[in-house]
C-alpha positions, 0 to 999 in steps of 0.5 A: 774762753767762750764763757769769759767772752759771754761774761764780759758781754753781759757785764758791758750790757749791764754797765750800759744799762746803768749808764743810760738810767743814771737819772732814774737811779738818782730819782730812786735814791732821792725817794729813799731807796738804797743801792741794794733795792735799786740793784734788785729792781734792775735784776728783777726786770732782767729776770722777767724780760728773760723769762718772757723772751725765752718763753716767746722764743720757745713757742716761736721755735715750736711753731716754726718746726711744725710749719717746716713739717707741713711743707714735708721737709724732714728735719731729722729731729723731733720736738721735745715737749716735756 
């Protein structure tokens, strides 16, 4: 059930993105891109944003872990840097 909810949420976000960018899609199709190219542009953008956000979040979490350790709090977990 949670996987279904996640899939529906991602689908809704993608449809909203396409709805907001209708004008951009029309311009891209006018200059000669086919629907496959336009879709690949959106997928590439999503992959790049996901990688950047994931990397920044990972770095922020490691920093937070070290700050908590500086205050002497025992978290009962260790960071994994492999």
